[in-house]
C-alpha positions in Angstrom: 71.5 119.4 96.1 70.8 118.2 100.0 71.7 114.8 99.9 74.9 116.0 97.9 76.1 118.1 101.2 75.2 114.7 103.6 77.1 112.9 101.0 80.1 114.5 101.4 80.1 115.8 105.3 79.9 111.7 105.6 83.1 110.9 105.2 85.7 111.5 108.0 88.4 113.8 108.4 91.4 111.3 108.9 89.9 109.1 106.1 90.1 112.3 103.9 93.3 113.3 104.9 94.5 109.8 104.2 93.2 109.7 100.6 94.4 113.2 99.9 98.2 112.0 100.9 97.7 109.2 98.7 97.0 111.0 95.8 99.5 113.5 96.8 102.4 110.6 96.9 101.2 109.5 93.7 101.0 112.4 92.2 104.9 113.2 92.9 105.8 109.7 91.8 104.4 110.0 88.4 104.3 113.4 87.6 107.1 114.9 89.7 105.6 118.3 90.4 104.9 118.8 86.6 101.2 120.1 86.1 100.0 118.0 83.4 96.3 117.5 81.9 96.9 113.6 83.0 97.8 114.2 86.5 94.2 116.9 86.1 92.6 113.8 84.8 93.6 111.7 87.3 92.8 113.7 90.5 89.6 114.4 89.3 88.5 110.6 88.8 90.3 110.4 92.2 87.5 112.9 94.0 85.3 110.6 91.6 86.4 107.7 93.2 86.3 109.1 97.3 82.4 109.5 97.0 81.4 107.1 94.5 80.9 104.0 96.7 78.8 106.4 98.9 76.6 107.7 96.0 76.0 104.0 94.5 74.7 103.1 98.6 72.3 105.7 98.9 71.2 105.3 95.4 70.4 102.0 95.1 69.3 101.8 99.2 70.3 97.9 99.6 70.9 96.3 103.1 73.5 95.1 103.3 75.5 97.1 100.5 76.7 94.6 97.4 79.4 96.8 97.8 80.6 96.2 100.9 81.2 92.8 100.0 84.5 90.1 99.4 82.9 89.3 96.4 82.6 93.1 94.9 86.5 93.8 96.4 87.6 90.6 94.4 85.8 91.9 91.4 86.7 95.2 91.4 90.2 94.2 92.3 90.8 92.7 88.8 88.8 95.2 86.6 91.2 98.0 88.6 94.5 96.0 87.5 92.6 95.7 84.1 91.8 99.5 83.8 95.5 100.7 85.6 97.2 98.5 83.4 95.4 98.3 79.7 93.0 101.6 79.7 94.9 104.5 79.6 92.6 106.8 81.0 94.0 109.0 83.8 90.5 109.7 84.6 89.1 105.5 85.0 92.4 104.9 86.9 91.7 107.6 89.3 88.4 106.2 90.1 89.1 102.9 90.8 92.4 103.4 92.5 90.7 106.0 94.8 87.6 102.9 95.2 90.2 100.5 96.1 91.9 102.5 98.5 88.4 103.8 99.9 87.2 99.5 100.2 90.7 99.2 102.2 90.2 101.8 104.5 86.3 100.7 105.2 87.9 97.2 106.3 90.7 98.3 108.1 88.8 100.6 110.2 86.6 97.9 110.7 89.3 95.3 111.6 90.4 97.8 113.9 87.3 98.4 116.2 85.8 94.9 115.4 88.8 92.2 115.0 86.3 90.7 112.3 85.6 91.1 108.7 82.5 89.1 108.8 80.0 91.8 108.0 82.2 91.6 104.0 81.9 88.0 104.0 77.8 87.6 104.4 77.7 86.9 100.7 79.5 83.0 101.1 78.2 79.8 102.4 80.5 79.1 105.0 81.4 81.1 107.9 85.4 82.5 106.9 88.4 82.0 110.1 89.2 85.1 111.0 92.4 84.5 110.6 91.8 83.8 106.5 89.7 87.4 106.0 92.7 88.9 108.1 95.0 87.5 105.3 92.6 88.5 102.5 93.2 91.9 104.3 96.6 92.1 103.5 96.5 90.5 99.9 94.1 93.0 99.0 96.3 95.6 100.8 99.2 94.2 98.6 97.6 94.3 95.3 96.7 98.1 95.8 100.1 99.1 96.7 100.9 96.8 92.9 98.6 98.5 91.1 99.4 101.9 92.7 103.2 101.0 91.7 102.0 100.1 88.2 99.8 103.3 87.8 103.3 105.2 88.2 105.6 103.5 86.0 103.1 103.3 83.6 
């Protein structure tokens, strides 16, 4: 129980506000303020997705985290497109969309503070130029935006 409290308190306030803002915007565009069981499933999945990464990292105790890598980001992007467009599960869509948002926020935060994403590319053999890292961050953000629009329109 103590570990769960640590995980819940670890998220920065700005991160939580940004995630909550995202969920509210998606809710408003998809369900137009009308209460729905599907919306409840989506919000539940979003809460799970918000804390899933930290829970997995605490459970596996791997350094550096394999979840904070460009390989994981790429695979998650592919899986999330499938889940959002094909699964029909609002819970799963909430999980993958919030997990993508979490990874995007983490990369963006690291880019703002360190001006590179070298730690995200340690699984690759060759060093990746900083401009390519930034370009891939933008591509990931665009993919996330497209996934969100697809989810809203379906």
